[in-house]
C-alpha positions, 0 to 999 in steps of 0.5 A: 499500499502506497501513501503520498506522505512519507510519515504516513507510509512509515507509520502504516508499514510499521503497524502492518508488520506488527499486526498479528492477524493471519491474512494480509488483508486483515493486517491492512485493515488493522494497520489502517485503522491504527494509523487513522486513530493515531493521526486523528489523535495527533492532528484532528479529524481534518488532517490530510493524513486522516483523510488519506487513511480513510480513502485507503480503507474505502478502496473497492478492493478492501471493502470486503475485508473491511466488512469482515473486520466489522462483522467480528463478534468483538467489533462493537465493544468500543464506542469509538470504534463503533463511531468510526465504523458508522462514519465509514459506513456513511461515507461508503454508503453501506452498513459495514457491520452485520445488521442482524447481529446489531439490532440495537445499533442506530441506522 
């Protein structure tokens, strides 16, 4: 995965290497979410780095894995993660979680 910002690229590569998921696709999602969270905390939600990580998360080739990531049984335990999932869902124009498993999650 290639980023325009060298610091973003380095952070992503480090997190990808440290991610403990068995598949490269899940490692990509984990690394992207970790990088997003870091730069959002450091630079705020309007940061170009934050926007670039979101663009990568919503790439068509990653969308099936992103849906799988949010359909895990433990995906809705962290309120910040749920808020980010809902934000990505709005941007993607689709529900990323398994709706049947989240009956009390607002539409």
